[in-house]
C-alpha positions in Angstrom: 91.5 149.4 123.7 92.7 146.9 126.2 96.4 147.1 125.7 98.7 149.2 127.6 99.3 152.5 126.3 101.7 155.4 127.0 102.2 159.2 127.1 105.5 160.6 127.5 106.7 163.6 129.7 110.1 165.1 130.5 112.1 163.2 132.9 111.8 164.2 136.4 108.3 165.7 135.9 105.9 162.7 137.2 105.4 161.4 140.5 105.2 158.8 142.2 107.1 156.6 139.9 106.4 152.8 140.2 108.0 151.5 137.3 111.4 151.8 134.9 111.8 150.8 131.3 115.3 150.6 129.8 115.9 150.8 126.2 119.3 148.8 125.7 121.5 149.2 122.7 124.8 147.0 122.2 126.9 147.7 119.0 124.0 149.5 117.1 121.6 146.7 117.9 118.3 146.5 120.2 119.0 144.3 123.3 115.5 142.8 124.4 114.4 140.3 126.8 112.0 137.5 126.7 110.0 136.5 129.8 109.8 132.6 130.6 106.1 132.8 130.5 105.6 134.6 127.1 106.8 134.4 123.4 107.1 138.1 123.3 110.1 140.7 123.8 110.4 143.5 126.0 112.7 146.3 127.4 114.4 145.4 130.6 112.6 146.9 133.5 110.1 146.4 136.3 108.8 147.7 139.5 110.9 150.3 141.6 111.5 148.7 145.0 111.0 150.2 148.3 113.7 152.8 149.0 115.3 152.4 145.4 115.8 155.2 143.1 114.4 155.0 139.6 118.1 154.9 138.4 119.0 152.1 140.7 116.0 150.2 139.7 117.0 150.5 135.9 120.5 149.4 136.6 119.3 146.4 138.6 116.6 145.4 136.3 118.9 145.7 133.3 121.3 143.3 134.8 118.8 141.1 136.1 116.7 140.8 132.9 120.0 140.6 130.5 123.1 140.0 132.3 124.1 143.3 130.7 125.8 146.6 132.1 126.8 149.8 130.6 126.1 153.3 131.2 122.4 154.9 131.6 120.8 158.0 130.8 117.6 159.3 131.9 115.2 159.6 128.9 112.0 160.5 130.1 109.1 159.7 132.1 105.8 158.1 131.0 102.2 157.4 132.2 101.1 153.9 131.4 97.6 153.3 131.4 94.7 151.2 130.3 91.5 153.1 130.4 91.3 155.1 133.7 94.0 153.0 135.6 97.4 154.2 135.2 100.8 154.6 136.9 104.0 156.6 136.2 107.4 155.5 135.4 110.9 156.5 134.0 112.6 155.2 130.8 116.2 155.0 130.6 119.0 154.5 127.7 121.3 152.0 128.3 124.5 152.2 126.1 125.6 148.5 126.9 129.4 147.8 127.3 129.1 144.1 128.3 126.7 141.6 128.1 127.3 138.5 130.8 125.4 135.2 131.5 121.6 135.9 132.3 121.1 135.6 135.9 118.5 133.4 137.4 115.3 135.2 136.9 111.7 135.2 135.2 113.6 135.9 131.9 114.3 133.1 129.6 116.7 135.0 127.1 117.9 138.2 126.1 118.7 138.8 122.3 120.0 141.4 120.0 117.8 142.4 117.2 118.7 144.7 114.1 115.2 146.0 114.1 112.3 145.7 116.6 110.6 142.5 116.3 106.9 142.4 115.7 106.3 140.1 118.7 106.3 142.9 121.4 104.9 142.5 125.3 104.1 146.0 125.1 103.5 146.9 121.4 101.9 150.3 122.0 104.9 151.3 124.3 108.2 149.8 123.3 108.1 151.2 119.8 107.4 154.9 121.5 110.2 154.3 124.1 112.8 153.2 121.5 112.0 156.2 119.1 112.9 158.6 122.0 116.0 156.4 122.9 117.3 156.4 119.2 117.3 160.5 119.2 119.0 160.6 122.4 121.5 157.6 121.3 122.2 159.6 118.0 123.0 162.6 120.1 125.6 160.8 122.1 126.9 159.1 119.0 126.2 155.6 120.5 124.4 154.8 117.0 124.4 156.6 113.6 121.6 158.4 112.2 119.2 155.7 110.5 121.3 152.8 111.7 118.3 151.1 113.2 
């Protein structure tokens, strides 16, 4: 299969981390972003920069790719892979408090969804990440069970 796949691990167990992904909820809805060069939707996230922590990268990417801010919670680590090629990343849950204007970036827009759209940039990863995120969000009373 030529699509990016993933395997999840407990948070803080994989190194070196190269990427972050942020599963964002605002008022019981999914917040996803769309890259200017794509028609598909994705979590906020990207590369961890030199000297940056995974949490720092997650906060930065969340704002850069959605204009949003809120409370972030560590969720899990993951191995993203295609065939034998792989890299590790960390996934965070974001309880969005405010959505501002989208900063100038590679993103065309950020949008709220009641359910995950079919048009996902990473269809074998995003739903897996959000299943984990929903479990933690329910525990934190961010969303009600079966709300999404």
